[in-house]
N, CA, C and O atoms as CSV, one atom per row, in Angstrom:
chain,resi,resn,atom,element,x,y,z
A,1,MET,N,N,65.387,54.562,23.494
A,1,MET,CA,C,64.748,53.470,22.769
A,1,MET,C,C,63.580,52.881,23.553
A,1,MET,O,O,62.545,52.549,22.973
A,2,ASP,N,N,63.744,52.750,24.878
A,2,ASP,CA,C,62.653,52.226,25.702
A,2,ASP,C,C,61.422,53.123,25.655
A,2,ASP,O,O,60.287,52.646,25.691
A,3,ASP,N,N,61.665,54.445,25.574
A,3,ASP,CA,C,60.539,55.375,25.516
A,3,ASP,C,C,59.658,55.089,24.311
A,3,ASP,O,O,58.432,55.126,24.421
A,4,LEU,N,N,60.255,54.808,23.173
A,4,LEU,CA,C,59.495,54.512,21.958
A,4,LEU,C,C,58.694,53.223,22.125
A,4,LEU,O,O,57.545,53.141,21.692
A,5,LYS,N,N,59.302,52.217,22.753
A,5,LYS,CA,C,58.613,50.946,23.003
A,5,LYS,C,C,57.394,51.161,23.895
A,5,LYS,O,O,56.316,50.634,23.621
A,6,TYR,N,N,57.570,51.934,24.960
A,6,TYR,CA,C,56.456,52.219,25.872
A,6,TYR,C,C,55.380,53.052,25.193
A,6,TYR,O,O,54.187,52.825,25.395
A,7,GLN,N,N,55.807,54.020,24.385
A,7,GLN,CA,C,54.854,54.867,23.677
A,7,GLN,C,C,53.995,54.038,22.721
A,7,GLN,O,O,52.783,54.239,22.643
A,8,LYS,N,N,54.612,53.121,22.005
A,8,LYS,CA,C,53.852,52.247,21.099
A,8,LYS,C,C,52.879,51.368,21.871
A,8,LYS,O,O,51.739,51.179,21.448
A,9,ALA,N,N,53.323,50.833,22.997
A,9,ALA,CA,C,52.454,49.982,23.810
A,9,ALA,C,C,51.266,50.785,24.341
A,9,ALA,O,O,50.127,50.320,24.295
A,10,ILE,N,N,51.533,51.980,24.840
A,10,ILE,CA,C,50.453,52.809,25.389
A,10,ILE,C,C,49.494,53.239,24.285
A,10,ILE,O,O,48.280,53.245,24.493
A,11,ASN,N,N,50.017,53.597,23.121
A,11,ASN,CA,C,49.142,53.967,22.003
A,11,ASN,C,C,48.262,52.801,21.580
A,11,ASN,O,O,47.081,52.991,21.288
A,12,GLY,N,N,48.823,51.593,21.543
A,12,GLY,CA,C,48.042,50.401,21.192
A,12,GLY,C,C,46.945,50.130,22.203
A,12,GLY,O,O,45.814,49.808,21.839
A,13,ILE,N,N,47.289,50.263,23.474
A,13,ILE,CA,C,46.299,50.062,24.537
A,13,ILE,C,C,45.211,51.131,24.446
A,13,ILE,O,O,44.025,50.823,24.563
A,14,ASP,N,N,45.609,52.374,24.240
A,14,ASP,CA,C,44.652,53.472,24.126
A,14,ASP,C,C,43.699,53.239,22.957
A,14,ASP,O,O,42.489,53.418,23.095
A,15,GLU,N,N,44.233,52.847,21.826
A,15,GLU,CA,C,43.398,52.594,20.644
A,15,GLU,C,C,42.391,51.478,20.904
A,15,GLU,O,O,41.201,51.629,20.627
A,16,MET,N,N,42.872,50.361,21.435
A,16,MET,CA,C,41.994,49.223,21.678
A,16,MET,C,C,40.939,49.569,22.726
A,16,MET,O,O,39.778,49.186,22.583
A,17,CYS,N,N,41.330,50.286,23.774
A,17,CYS,CA,C,40.370,50.676,24.813
A,17,CYS,C,C,39.292,51.584,24.239
A,17,CYS,O,O,38.109,51.400,24.529
A,18,GLN,N,N,39.682,52.552,23.435
A,18,GLN,CA,C,38.689,53.455,22.854
A,18,GLN,C,C,37.708,52.693,21.972
A,18,GLN,O,O,36.506,52.955,22.016
A,19,ILE,N,N,38.202,51.759,21.177
A,19,ILE,CA,C,37.327,50.996,20.287
A,19,ILE,C,C,36.392,50.101,21.091
A,19,ILE,O,O,35.171,50.184,20.952
A,20,GLN,N,N,36.967,49.249,21.927
A,20,GLN,CA,C,36.131,48.263,22.614
A,20,GLN,C,C,35.289,48.858,23.727
A,20,GLN,O,O,34.163,48.410,23.943
A,21,LEU,N,N,35.790,49.835,24.428
A,21,LEU,CA,C,34.962,50.471,25.444
A,21,LEU,C,C,33.837,51.274,24.788
A,21,LEU,O,O,32.747,51.385,25.348
A,22,GLY,N,N,34.096,51.829,23.613
A,22,GLY,CA,C,33.037,52.488,22.845
A,22,GLY,C,C,31.956,51.501,22.436
A,22,GLY,O,O,30.766,51.811,22.499
A,23,GLN,N,N,32.376,50.305,22.015
A,23,GLN,CA,C,31.411,49.256,21.658
A,23,GLN,C,C,30.591,48.827,22.875
A,23,GLN,O,O,29.374,48.669,22.788
A,24,ILE,N,N,31.262,48.643,24.000
A,24,ILE,CA,C,30.571,48.241,25.224
A,24,ILE,C,C,29.579,49.323,25.634
A,24,ILE,O,O,28.442,49.015,25.990
A,25,ASP,N,N,29.994,50.577,25.587
A,25,ASP,CA,C,29.113,51.685,25.940
A,25,ASP,C,C,27.894,51.725,25.022
A,25,ASP,O,O,26.774,51.936,25.486
A,26,ALA,N,N,28.107,51.523,23.728
A,26,ALA,CA,C,26.991,51.540,22.773
A,26,ALA,C,C,26.009,50.400,23.051
A,26,ALA,O,O,24.794,50.591,22.992
A,27,MET,N,N,26.539,49.224,23.352
A,27,MET,CA,C,25.658,48.088,23.652
A,27,MET,C,C,24.855,48.328,24.921
A,27,MET,O,O,23.661,48.034,24.968
A,28,ILE,N,N,25.501,48.858,25.943
A,28,ILE,CA,C,24.796,49.108,27.196
A,28,ILE,C,C,23.713,50.164,26.995
A,28,ILE,O,O,22.596,50.010,27.488
A,29,THR,N,N,24.037,51.230,26.274
A,29,THR,CA,C,23.043,52.271,25.993
A,29,THR,C,C,21.855,51.687,25.240
A,29,THR,O,O,20.704,51.990,25.555
A,30,THR,N,N,22.133,50.854,24.249
A,30,THR,CA,C,21.074,50.226,23.463
A,30,THR,C,C,20.222,49.312,24.333
A,30,THR,O,O,18.995,49.329,24.243
A,31,MET,N,N,20.871,48.516,25.172
A,31,MET,CA,C,20.118,47.609,26.039
A,31,MET,C,C,19.244,48.369,27.028
A,31,MET,O,O,18.101,47.981,27.270
A,32,ILE,N,N,19.768,49.442,27.598
A,32,ILE,CA,C,18.979,50.221,28.556
A,32,ILE,C,C,17.759,50.820,27.872
A,32,ILE,O,O,16.663,50.819,28.433
A,33,ARG,N,N,17.944,51.326,26.674
A,33,ARG,CA,C,16.799,51.892,25.942
A,33,ARG,C,C,15.799,50.790,25.578
A,33,ARG,O,O,14.588,50.992,25.663
A,34,ALA,N,N,16.306,49.644,25.180
A,34,ALA,CA,C,15.416,48.532,24.818
A,34,ALA,C,C,14.649,48.014,26.032
A,34,ALA,O,O,13.515,47.555,25.899
A,35,MET,N,N,15.257,48.085,27.211
A,35,MET,CA,C,14.610,47.596,28.426
A,35,MET,C,C,13.331,48.366,28.746
A,35,MET,O,O,12.503,47.901,29.530
A,36,GLU,N,N,13.169,49.532,28.144
A,36,GLU,CA,C,11.973,50.339,28.381
A,36,GLU,C,C,10.765,49.806,27.608
A,36,GLU,O,O,9.642,50.271,27.799
A,37,THR,N,N,11.008,48.827,26.733
A,37,THR,CA,C,9.909,48.285,25.929
A,37,THR,C,C,9.510,46.904,26.446
A,37,THR,O,O,10.337,46.154,26.964
A,38,GLU,N,N,8.240,46.590,26.296
A,38,GLU,CA,C,7.741,45.277,26.701
A,38,GLU,C,C,8.354,44.172,25.840
A,38,GLU,O,O,8.637,43.078,26.331
A,39,ARG,N,N,8.552,44.460,24.578
A,39,ARG,CA,C,9.085,43.456,23.641
A,39,ARG,C,C,10.455,42.915,24.078
A,39,ARG,O,O,10.754,41.735,23.896
A,40,PHE,N,N,11.268,43.785,24.648
A,40,PHE,CA,C,12.603,43.382,25.116
A,40,PHE,C,C,12.514,42.215,26.086
A,40,PHE,O,O,13.312,41.281,26.009
A,41,TRP,N,N,11.559,42.262,26.989
A,41,TRP,CA,C,11.450,41.276,28.058
A,41,TRP,C,C,10.860,39.950,27.591
A,41,TRP,O,O,10.835,38.986,28.356
A,42,ARG,N,N,10.390,39.886,26.358
A,42,ARG,CA,C,9.831,38.645,25.814
A,42,ARG,C,C,10.917,37.703,25.285
A,42,ARG,O,O,10.629,36.561,24.929
A,43,HIS,N,N,12.157,38.181,25.236
A,43,HIS,CA,C,13.236,37.397,24.630
A,43,HIS,C,C,14.438,37.286,25.578
A,43,HIS,O,O,15.451,37.956,25.378
A,44,PRO,N,N,14.323,36.445,26.601
A,44,PRO,CA,C,15.408,36.354,27.586
A,44,PRO,C,C,16.727,35.845,26.995
A,44,PRO,O,O,17.796,36.172,27.510
A,45,LEU,N,N,16.665,35.060,25.937
A,45,LEU,CA,C,17.914,34.579,25.347
A,45,LEU,C,C,18.672,35.691,24.637
A,45,LEU,O,O,19.899,35.644,24.549
A,46,VAL,N,N,17.963,36.681,24.133
A,46,VAL,CA,C,18.629,37.840,23.538
A,46,VAL,C,C,19.379,38.603,24.621
A,46,VAL,O,O,20.493,39.080,24.402
A,47,ILE,N,N,18.762,38.713,25.786
A,47,ILE,CA,C,19.426,39.361,26.916
A,47,ILE,C,C,20.685,38.582,27.280
A,47,ILE,O,O,21.748,39.172,27.475
A,48,LYS,N,N,20.568,37.271,27.371
A,48,LYS,CA,C,21.708,36.414,27.707
A,48,LYS,C,C,22.826,36.559,26.679
A,48,LYS,O,O,23.996,36.672,27.047
A,49,GLU,N,N,22.475,36.557,25.402
A,49,GLU,CA,C,23.484,36.691,24.344
A,49,GLU,C,C,24.149,38.067,24.383
A,49,GLU,O,O,25.353,38.181,24.156
A,50,SER,N,N,23.374,39.104,24.669
A,50,SER,CA,C,23.934,40.453,24.762
A,50,SER,C,C,24.934,40.543,25.914
A,50,SER,O,O,26.012,41.118,25.767
A,51,LEU,N,N,24.569,39.976,27.051
A,51,LEU,CA,C,25.485,39.968,28.188
A,51,LEU,C,C,26.729,39.134,27.883
A,51,LEU,O,O,27.835,39.487,28.294
A,52,GLY,N,N,26.545,38.033,27.162
A,52,GLY,CA,C,27.693,37.218,26.758
A,52,GLY,C,C,28.642,37.984,25.858
A,52,GLY,O,O,29.860,37.856,25.981
A,53,LEU,N,N,28.086,38.787,24.947
A,53,LEU,CA,C,28.925,39.596,24.066
A,53,LEU,C,C,29.687,40.648,24.864
A,53,LEU,O,O,30.869,40.882,24.610
A,54,LEU,N,N,29.024,41.277,25.818
A,54,LEU,CA,C,29.708,42.255,26.673
A,54,LEU,C,C,30.844,41.582,27.445
A,54,LEU,O,O,31.933,42.139,27.578
A,55,GLN,N,N,30.576,40.390,27.947
A,55,GLN,CA,C,31.600,39.646,28.682
A,55,GLN,C,C,32.785,39.317,27.774
A,55,GLN,O,O,33.937,39.423,28.193
A,56,TYR,N,N,32.505,38.922,26.544
A,56,TYR,CA,C,33.567,38.608,25.579
A,56,TYR,C,C,34.415,39.850,25.290
A,56,TYR,O,O,35.644,39.785,25.309
A,57,LEU,N,N,33.751,40.983,25.021
A,57,LEU,CA,C,34.489,42.210,24.707
A,57,LEU,C,C,35.371,42.633,25.877
A,57,LEU,O,O,36.515,43.043,25.682
A,58,ALA,N,N,34.838,42.533,27.091
A,58,ALA,CA,C,35.622,42.912,28.270
A,58,ALA,C,C,36.816,41.971,28.458
A,58,ALA,O,O,37.926,42.427,28.734
A,59,ALA,N,N,36.595,40.671,28.310
A,59,ALA,CA,C,37.686,39.696,28.473
A,59,ALA,C,C,38.746,39.888,27.394
A,59,ALA,O,O,39.942,39.804,27.674
A,60,ASP,N,N,38.310,40.145,26.156
A,60,ASP,CA,C,39.247,40.372,25.057
A,60,ASP,C,C,40.103,41.603,25.333
A,60,ASP,O,O,41.313,41.590,25.107
A,61,LEU,N,N,39.473,42.658,25.819
A,61,LEU,CA,C,40.208,43.879,26.133
A,61,LEU,C,C,41.194,43.644,27.276
A,61,LEU,O,O,42.338,44.094,27.208
A,62,MET,N,N,40.764,42.948,28.315
A,62,MET,CA,C,41.669,42.655,29.433
A,62,MET,C,C,42.874,41.851,28.958
A,62,MET,O,O,44.004,42.130,29.358
A,63,ASN,N,N,42.638,40.854,28.106
A,63,ASN,CA,C,43.748,40.055,27.586
A,63,ASN,C,C,44.693,40.890,26.742
A,63,ASN,O,O,45.911,40.743,26.842
A,64,PHE,N,N,44.135,41.778,25.900
A,64,PHE,CA,C,44.969,42.627,25.057
A,64,PHE,C,C,45.844,43.545,25.901
A,64,PHE,O,O,47.045,43.660,25.657
A,65,VAL,N,N,45.237,44.202,26.900
A,65,VAL,CA,C,45.989,45.120,27.755
A,65,VAL,C,C,47.067,44.356,28.523
A,65,VAL,O,O,48.203,44.820,28.621
A,66,ASN,N,N,46.719,43.196,29.066
A,66,ASN,CA,C,47.695,42.391,29.799
A,66,ASN,C,C,48.857,41.983,28.897
A,66,ASN,O,O,50.018,42.096,29.291
A,67,ASN,N,N,48.554,41.515,27.704
A,67,ASN,CA,C,49.594,41.096,26.766
A,67,ASN,C,C,50.478,42.276,26.369
A,67,ASN,O,O,51.700,42.146,26.299
A,68,SER,N,N,49.856,43.425,26.111
A,68,SER,CA,C,50.628,44.615,25.740
A,68,SER,C,C,51.563,45.028,26.872
A,68,SER,O,O,52.712,45.396,26.629
A,69,ALA,N,N,51.073,44.967,28.103
A,69,ALA,CA,C,51.904,45.321,29.252
A,69,ALA,C,C,53.056,44.335,29.414
A,69,ALA,O,O,54.194,44.735,29.661
A,70,GLU,N,N,52.758,43.053,29.275
A,70,GLU,CA,C,53.813,42.038,29.407
A,70,GLU,C,C,54.873,42.183,28.330
A,70,GLU,O,O,56.045,41.896,28.573
A,71,ASN,N,N,54.480,42.621,27.148
A,71,ASN,CA,C,55.440,42.797,26.051
A,71,ASN,C,C,56.466,43.886,26.331
A,71,ASN,O,O,57.526,43.906,25.705
A,72,VAL,N,N,56.172,44.796,27.262
A,72,VAL,CA,C,57.139,45.836,27.623
A,72,VAL,C,C,57.657,45.626,29.044
A,72,VAL,O,O,58.184,46.551,29.662
A,73,GLY,N,N,57.503,44.405,29.558
A,73,GLY,CA,C,58.088,44.050,30.843
A,73,GLY,C,C,57.252,44.390,32.061
A,73,GLY,O,O,57.767,44.391,33.179
A,74,CYS,N,N,55.988,44.676,31.872
A,74,CYS,CA,C,55.105,44.989,33.001
A,74,CYS,C,C,54.124,43.838,33.186
A,74,CYS,O,O,53.705,43.206,32.216
A,75,ASN,N,N,53.762,43.569,34.439
A,75,ASN,CA,C,52.816,42.495,34.699
A,75,ASN,C,C,52.165,42.720,36.047
A,75,ASN,O,O,52.710,42.337,37.082
A,76,PHE,N,N,50.991,43.346,36.034
A,76,PHE,CA,C,50.243,43.584,37.263
A,76,PHE,C,C,49.713,42.261,37.795
A,76,PHE,O,O,49.172,41.455,37.038
A,77,VAL,N,N,49.866,42.039,39.080
A,77,VAL,CA,C,49.325,40.866,39.741
A,77,VAL,C,C,48.360,41.349,40.821
A,77,VAL,O,O,48.747,42.085,41.730
A,78,ASP,N,N,47.118,40.934,40.712
A,78,ASP,CA,C,46.090,41.324,41.680
A,78,ASP,C,C,46.108,40.322,42.828
A,78,ASP,O,O,45.385,39.325,42.812
A,79,ASN,N,N,46.947,40.603,43.825
A,79,ASN,CA,C,47.104,39.669,44.946
A,79,ASN,C,C,45.846,39.554,45.794
A,79,ASN,O,O,45.576,38.494,46.359
A,80,VAL,N,N,45.075,40.630,45.890
A,80,VAL,CA,C,43.829,40.588,46.667
A,80,VAL,C,C,42.844,39.635,45.987
A,80,VAL,O,O,42.223,38.803,46.648
A,81,ASN,N,N,42.705,39.760,44.673
A,81,ASN,CA,C,41.801,38.884,43.928
A,81,ASN,C,C,42.288,37.435,43.951
A,81,ASN,O,O,41.488,36.508,44.078
A,82,ARG,N,N,43.587,37.247,43.828
A,82,ARG,CA,C,44.128,35.886,43.890
A,82,ARG,C,C,43.872,35.246,45.242
A,82,ARG,O,O,43.540,34.063,45.315
A,83,ALA,N,N,44.022,36.010,46.307
A,83,ALA,CA,C,43.764,35.479,47.652
A,83,ALA,C,C,42.282,35.138,47.805
A,83,ALA,O,O,41.932,34.120,48.403
A,84,GLN,N,N,41.422,35.988,47.267
A,84,GLN,CA,C,39.981,35.714,47.333
A,84,GLN,C,C,39.655,34.450,46.544
A,84,GLN,O,O,38.901,33.602,47.021
A,85,ASP,N,N,40.216,34.315,45.341
A,85,ASP,CA,C,39.996,33.107,44.543
A,85,ASP,C,C,40.439,31.866,45.304
A,85,ASP,O,O,39.763,30.838,45.276
A,86,SER,N,N,41.569,31.966,45.981
A,86,SER,CA,C,42.084,30.844,46.757
A,86,SER,C,C,41.122,30.454,47.877
A,86,SER,O,O,40.889,29.269,48.118
A,87,ARG,N,N,40.564,31.458,48.563
A,87,ARG,CA,C,39.603,31.175,49.632
A,87,ARG,C,C,38.329,30.544,49.091
A,87,ARG,O,O,37.784,29.623,49.697
A,88,VAL,N,N,37.853,31.039,47.950
A,88,VAL,CA,C,36.643,30.491,47.335
A,88,VAL,C,C,36.873,29.036,46.935
A,88,VAL,O,O,36.034,28.177,47.209
A,89,LEU,N,N,38.003,28.755,46.291
A,89,LEU,CA,C,38.301,27.379,45.882
A,89,LEU,C,C,38.470,26.464,47.086
A,89,LEU,O,O,38.058,25.305,47.049
A,90,SER,N,N,39.069,26.974,48.144
A,90,SER,CA,C,39.233,26.181,49.360
A,90,SER,C,C,37.868,25.846,49.969
A,90,SER,O,O,37.635,24.712,50.386
A,91,ALA,N,N,36.975,26.829,50.018
A,91,ALA,CA,C,35.630,26.592,50.540
A,91,ALA,C,C,34.877,25.593,49.668
A,91,ALA,O,O,34.140,24.752,50.183
A,92,PHE,N,N,35.057,25.680,48.356
A,92,PHE,CA,C,34.421,24.737,47.441
A,92,PHE,C,C,34.920,23.314,47.695
A,92,PHE,O,O,34.131,22.370,47.737
A,93,ARG,N,N,36.226,23.170,47.864
A,93,ARG,CA,C,36.795,21.834,48.126
A,93,ARG,C,C,36.264,21.275,49.444
A,93,ARG,O,O,35.923,20.096,49.533
A,94,GLU,N,N,36.197,22.123,50.459
A,94,GLU,CA,C,35.674,21.688,51.759
A,94,GLU,C,C,34.209,21.260,51.631
A,94,GLU,O,O,33.809,20.237,52.188
A,95,ALA,N,N,33.420,22.035,50.905
A,95,ALA,CA,C,32.002,21.704,50.714
A,95,ALA,C,C,31.863,20.406,49.925
A,95,ALA,O,O,30.991,19.588,50.217
A,96,SER,N,N,32.710,20.222,48.943
A,96,SER,CA,C,32.661,18.992,48.141
A,96,SER,C,C,33.005,17.776,48.988
A,96,SER,O,O,32.371,16.728,48.861
A,97,ARG,N,N,34.008,17.913,49.851
A,97,ARG,CA,C,34.387,16.810,50.741
A,97,ARG,C,C,33.272,16.507,51.726
A,97,ARG,O,O,32.987,15.342,52.003
A,98,ALA,N,N,32.647,17.533,52.251
A,98,ALA,CA,C,31.542,17.336,53.212
A,98,ALA,C,C,30.374,16.647,52.527
A,98,ALA,O,O,29.711,15.802,53.129
A,99,GLU,N,N,30.119,16.998,51.280
A,99,GLU,CA,C,29.023,16.382,50.536
A,99,GLU,C,C,29.306,14.912,50.277
A,99,GLU,O,O,28.406,14.076,50.367
A,100,VAL,N,N,30.548,14.598,49.958
A,100,VAL,CA,C,30.923,13.193,49.718
A,100,VAL,C,C,30.831,12.395,51.007
A,100,VAL,O,O,30.372,11.253,50.994
A,101,ASN,N,N,31.261,12.977,52.116
A,101,ASN,CA,C,31.241,12.272,53.396
A,101,ASN,C,C,29.836,12.109,53.960
A,101,ASN,O,O,29.571,11.163,54.701
A,102,HIS,N,N,28.928,13.032,53.613
A,102,HIS,CA,C,27.580,12.993,54.173
A,102,HIS,C,C,26.538,12.633,53.127
A,102,HIS,O,O,25.361,12.464,53.444
A,103,GLY,N,N,26.978,12.517,51.875
A,103,GLY,CA,C,26.142,12.323,50.717
A,103,GLY,C,C,25.056,11.395,50.838
A,103,GLY,O,O,24.309,11.189,49.881
C-alpha cells in the first residue's frame, strides 16, 4: 500500500516539475532572445516583472514538491542553508544595534 502512495506522490511531483520547469525554460529562452534586441532594454519594468514571474513559478514548484513530500512522511531540512540564514540574521541584528548605538 505504501508503494502506491509513494508512486502517486512521485508522479504528481514529476508532472508538476515537467509543467513548471518547461514554463520556466520557455520564459528564459524568450528573455535571452529578446535581450538581443535594443527594444528589450527600453523597458526595465518588463524585465522586473518577468523575473518576478520566474521567482513565483520556482517558489510555487518548491512549495508543491515540499508539500507532496510531507504528505508521504518525507521532509528534507537544509541545515546548511538554515545555519547560513541564522548567521545572516545575527549579523543584521548586530548591525542594527550598532546603528542605534552610533546613530
